[in-house]
ZADO-1210 file (C-alpha; in nm, 4 decimals, padded with zeros to 6 digits):
<atoms>
<atom x="13.5706" y="07.5866" z="16.3222" code="UNK" pos="1"/>
<atom x="13.5740" y="07.3967" z="15.9940" code="UNK" pos="2"/>
<atom x="13.4172" y="07.0980" z="16.1633" code="UNK" pos="3"/>
<atom x="13.1254" y="07.3096" z="16.2868" code="UNK" pos="4"/>
<atom x="13.0630" y="07.4497" z="15.9379" code="UNK" pos="5"/>
<atom x="13.0469" y="07.1060" z="15.7793" code="UNK" pos="6"/>
<atom x="12.7358" y="06.9860" z="15.9712" code="UNK" pos="7"/>
<atom x="12.5521" y="07.3121" z="15.8880" code="UNK" pos="8"/>
<atom x="12.6336" y="07.2704" z="15.5195" code="UNK" pos="9"/>
<atom x="12.5241" y="06.9103" z="15.5262" code="UNK" pos="10"/>
<atom x="12.1951" y="06.9999" z="15.6885" code="UNK" pos="11"/>
<atom x="12.1266" y="07.2639" z="15.4202" code="UNK" pos="12"/>
<atom x="12.2039" y="07.0180" z="15.1408" code="UNK" pos="13"/>
<atom x="11.9851" y="06.7561" z="15.3017" code="UNK" pos="14"/>
<atom x="11.7001" y="07.0018" z="15.3516" code="UNK" pos="15"/>
<atom x="11.6789" y="07.0945" z="14.9843" code="UNK" pos="16"/>
<atom x="11.6023" y="06.7449" z="14.8508" code="UNK" pos="17"/>
<atom x="11.3506" y="06.6965" z="15.1281" code="UNK" pos="18"/>
<atom x="11.1762" y="07.0173" z="15.0329" code="UNK" pos="19"/>
<atom x="11.1585" y="06.9068" z="14.6721" code="UNK" pos="20"/>
<atom x="11.0254" y="06.5715" z="14.7775" code="UNK" pos="21"/>
<atom x="10.7494" y="06.7269" z="14.9853" code="UNK" pos="22"/>
<atom x="10.6587" y="06.9604" z="14.7009" code="UNK" pos="23"/>
<atom x="10.6371" y="06.6680" z="14.4628" code="UNK" pos="24"/>
<atom x="10.4333" y="06.4704" z="14.7117" code="UNK" pos="25"/>
<atom x="10.1623" y="06.7371" z="14.7293" code="UNK" pos="26"/>
<atom x="09.8449" y="06.6150" z="14.5675" code="UNK" pos="27"/>
<atom x="09.7690" y="06.7888" z="14.2430" code="UNK" pos="28"/>
<atom x="09.4087" y="06.8845" z="14.1932" code="UNK" pos="29"/>
<atom x="09.2638" y="06.6494" z="13.9405" code="UNK" pos="30"/>
<atom x="09.1459" y="06.8372" z="13.6340" code="UNK" pos="31"/>
<atom x="08.8869" y="06.6784" z="13.4173" code="UNK" pos="32"/>
<atom x="09.0682" y="06.5447" z="13.1126" code="UNK" pos="33"/>
<atom x="08.7539" y="06.5331" z="12.9058" code="UNK" pos="34"/>
<atom x="08.7034" y="06.9086" z="12.9310" code="UNK" pos="35"/>
<atom x="09.0499" y="06.9701" z="12.7837" code="UNK" pos="36"/>
<atom x="08.9771" y="06.7392" z="12.4931" code="UNK" pos="37"/>
<atom x="08.6412" y="06.9030" z="12.4338" code="UNK" pos="38"/>
<atom x="08.7847" y="07.2529" z="12.4653" code="UNK" pos="39"/>
<atom x="09.0596" y="07.1894" z="12.2089" code="UNK" pos="40"/>
<atom x="08.8284" y="07.1570" z="11.9064" code="UNK" pos="41"/>
<atom x="08.6299" y="07.4634" z="12.0166" code="UNK" pos="42"/>
<atom x="08.9508" y="07.6621" z="12.0471" code="UNK" pos="43"/>
<atom x="09.0659" y="07.5428" z="11.7068" code="UNK" pos="44"/>
<atom x="08.7360" y="07.6378" z="11.5456" code="UNK" pos="45"/>
<atom x="08.7370" y="07.9743" z="11.7221" code="UNK" pos="46"/>
<atom x="09.0880" y="08.0426" z="11.5945" code="UNK" pos="47"/>
<atom x="08.9876" y="07.9401" z="11.2430" code="UNK" pos="48"/>
<atom x="08.6770" y="08.1577" z="11.2614" code="UNK" pos="49"/>
<atom x="08.8845" y="08.4552" z="11.3789" code="UNK" pos="50"/>
<atom x="09.1280" y="08.4079" z="11.0927" code="UNK" pos="51"/>
<atom x="08.8459" y="08.3887" z="10.8405" code="UNK" pos="52"/>
<atom x="08.6828" y="08.6966" z="10.9921" code="UNK" pos="53"/>
<atom x="09.0089" y="08.8894" z="10.9786" code="UNK" pos="54"/>
<atom x="09.0641" y="08.7810" z="10.6193" code="UNK" pos="55"/>
<atom x="08.7128" y="08.8860" z="10.5217" code="UNK" pos="56"/>
<atom x="08.7170" y="09.2230" z="10.6974" code="UNK" pos="57"/>
<atom x="09.0807" y="09.3110" z="10.6437" code="UNK" pos="58"/>
<atom x="09.1719" y="09.5573" z="10.3743" code="UNK" pos="59"/>
<atom x="09.3172" y="09.3909" z="10.0702" code="UNK" pos="60"/>
<atom x="09.6857" y="09.3451" z="10.1280" code="UNK" pos="61"/>
<atom x="09.8710" y="09.5840" z="09.9062" code="UNK" pos="62"/>
<atom x="10.2052" y="09.4344" z="09.8316" code="UNK" pos="63"/>
<atom x="10.4540" y="09.7110" z="09.8083" code="UNK" pos="64"/>
<atom x="10.7158" y="09.5776" z="09.5817" code="UNK" pos="65"/>
<atom x="11.0493" y="09.7286" z="09.6575" code="UNK" pos="66"/>
<atom x="11.1645" y="09.8849" z="09.3379" code="UNK" pos="67"/>
<atom x="11.5160" y="09.7819" z="09.2654" code="UNK" pos="68"/>
<atom x="11.7511" y="10.0752" z="09.2735" code="UNK" pos="69"/>
<atom x="11.8482" y="10.1902" z="08.9307" code="UNK" pos="70"/>
<atom x="12.2124" y="10.1386" z="08.8627" code="UNK" pos="71"/>
<atom x="12.3443" y="10.4746" z="08.7562" code="UNK" pos="72"/>
<atom x="12.6265" y="10.5133" z="08.5074" code="UNK" pos="73"/>
<atom x="12.8509" y="10.8145" z="08.5051" code="UNK" pos="74"/>
<atom x="12.9878" y="10.9137" z="08.1660" code="UNK" pos="75"/>
<atom x="13.1318" y="11.2152" z="07.9950" code="UNK" pos="76"/>
<atom x="13.1061" y="11.3247" z="07.6342" code="UNK" pos="77"/>
<atom x="13.1992" y="11.6046" z="07.4038" code="UNK" pos="78"/>
<atom x="12.9521" y="11.8223" z="07.2147" code="UNK" pos="79"/>
<atom x="12.9689" y="12.1453" z="07.0188" code="UNK" pos="80"/>
<atom x="12.9066" y="12.4630" z="07.2138" code="UNK" pos="81"/>
<atom x="12.5914" y="12.5338" z="07.0100" code="UNK" pos="82"/>
<atom x="12.4373" y="12.2033" z="07.1202" code="UNK" pos="83"/>
<atom x="12.5422" y="12.2691" z="07.4781" code="UNK" pos="84"/>
<atom x="12.3662" y="12.6065" z="07.4612" code="UNK" pos="85"/>
<atom x="12.0513" y="12.4232" z="07.3522" code="UNK" pos="86"/>
<atom x="12.0519" y="12.2556" z="07.6938" code="UNK" pos="87"/>
<atom x="12.0487" y="12.5976" z="07.8610" code="UNK" pos="88"/>
<atom x="11.7641" y="12.7142" z="07.6372" code="UNK" pos="89"/>
<atom x="11.5622" y="12.4012" z="07.7118" code="UNK" pos="90"/>
<atom x="11.6212" y="12.4459" z="08.0850" code="UNK" pos="91"/>
<atom x="11.4905" y="12.8028" z="08.0538" code="UNK" pos="92"/>
<atom x="11.1815" y="12.6777" z="07.8703" code="UNK" pos="93"/>
<atom x="11.1162" y="12.4282" z="08.1489" code="UNK" pos="94"/>
<atom x="11.1435" y="12.7031" z="08.4097" code="UNK" pos="95"/>
<atom x="10.8829" y="12.8924" z="08.2044" code="UNK" pos="96"/>
<atom x="10.6262" y="12.6284" z="08.2946" code="UNK" pos="97"/>
<atom x="10.7512" y="12.6055" z="08.6541" code="UNK" pos="98"/>
<atom x="10.9570" y="12.2869" z="08.6208" code="UNK" pos="99"/>
<atom x="11.3217" y="12.3095" z="08.7117" code="UNK" pos="100"/>
<atom x="11.5188" y="12.0595" z="08.5077" code="UNK" pos="101"/>
<atom x="11.8659" y="11.9139" z="08.5226" code="UNK" pos="102"/>
<atom x="12.0878" y="11.8495" z="08.2219" code="UNK" pos="103"/>
<atom x="12.0646" y="11.4763" z="08.2774" code="UNK" pos="104"/>
<atom x="11.6834" y="11.4952" z="08.2750" code="UNK" pos="105"/>
<atom x="11.6886" y="11.6783" z="07.9427" code="UNK" pos="106"/>
<atom x="11.9245" y="11.4228" z="07.7926" code="UNK" pos="107"/>
<atom x="11.7105" y="11.1353" z="07.9195" code="UNK" pos="108"/>
<atom x="11.3941" y="11.3007" z="07.7826" code="UNK" pos="109"/>
<atom x="11.5712" y="11.3496" z="07.4506" code="UNK" pos="110"/>
<atom x="11.6625" y="10.9811" z="07.4413" code="UNK" pos="111"/>
<atom x="11.3000" y="10.8871" z="07.5054" code="UNK" pos="112"/>
<atom x="11.1890" y="11.1177" z="07.2249" code="UNK" pos="113"/>
<atom x="11.4476" y="10.9646" z="06.9887" code="UNK" pos="114"/>
<atom x="11.3265" y="10.6144" z="07.0751" code="UNK" pos="115"/>
<atom x="10.9761" y="10.7142" z="06.9654" code="UNK" pos="116"/>
<atom x="11.0988" y="10.8024" z="06.6151" code="UNK" pos="117"/>
<atom x="11.0911" y="10.5655" z="06.3230" code="UNK" pos="118"/>
<atom x="11.4208" y="10.4426" z="06.1806" code="UNK" pos="119"/>
<atom x="11.3854" y="10.6772" z="05.8842" code="UNK" pos="120"/>
<atom x="11.3283" y="10.9814" z="06.1096" code="UNK" pos="121"/>
<atom x="11.6174" y="10.8878" z="06.3379" code="UNK" pos="122"/>
<atom x="11.8509" y="10.8399" z="06.0415" code="UNK" pos="123"/>
<atom x="11.7542" y="11.1846" z="05.9066" code="UNK" pos="124"/>
<atom x="11.8267" y="11.3537" z="06.2399" code="UNK" pos="125"/>
<atom x="12.1602" y="11.1748" z="06.2833" code="UNK" pos="126"/>
<atom x="12.2624" y="11.2660" z="05.9294" code="UNK" pos="127"/>
<atom x="12.1833" y="11.6337" z="05.9951" code="UNK" pos="128"/>
<atom x="12.4240" y="11.6450" z="06.2924" code="UNK" pos="129"/>
<atom x="12.7626" y="11.8022" z="06.2384" code="UNK" pos="130"/>
<atom x="13.0246" y="11.5310" z="06.2859" code="UNK" pos="131"/>
<atom x="13.2745" y="11.5981" z="06.5649" code="UNK" pos="132"/>
<atom x="13.6046" y="11.4470" z="06.6577" code="UNK" pos="133"/>
<atom x="13.5678" y="11.2129" z="06.9528" code="UNK" pos="134"/>
<atom x="13.7749" y="11.2479" z="07.2658" code="UNK" pos="135"/>
<atom x="13.8598" y="11.5376" z="07.4892" code="UNK" pos="136"/>
<atom x="13.8949" y="11.8778" z="07.3264" code="UNK" pos="137"/>
<atom x="14.2393" y="12.0393" z="07.3315" code="UNK" pos="138"/>
<atom x="14.2947" y="12.2851" z="07.6130" code="UNK" pos="139"/>
<atom x="14.2537" y="12.6396" z="07.4986" code="UNK" pos="140"/>
<atom x="14.4717" y="12.8886" z="07.6882" code="UNK" pos="141"/>
</atoms>
């Protein structure tokens, strides 16, 4: 049985190269080489014309620069209760003109306002503050 399978396998293997040989032997239709050479510059100029047309008619490219994420810093601080109550009063004022505000926004706005002051004005405001002891307040039972 193995001997009978061997000739079939050999005939299949032999048939494949012959098929490739006949496919390679088929005459290929001769294409005019000159037309390819002449068509290449036209195609190149058409492509260049399309690019120029797109560039001329396209909307100006708006480069959206990805804003780098702000690095946030978490900190804690101590302040007198009276100053802390000022935050609540300022938040209420902001709600009065339909703008909800967070404590951090008020502090940041206050920093911006302080930066706008002259050195003399800033020194006067800092001098008027009641000095407090730094650190965490003692627990009150």
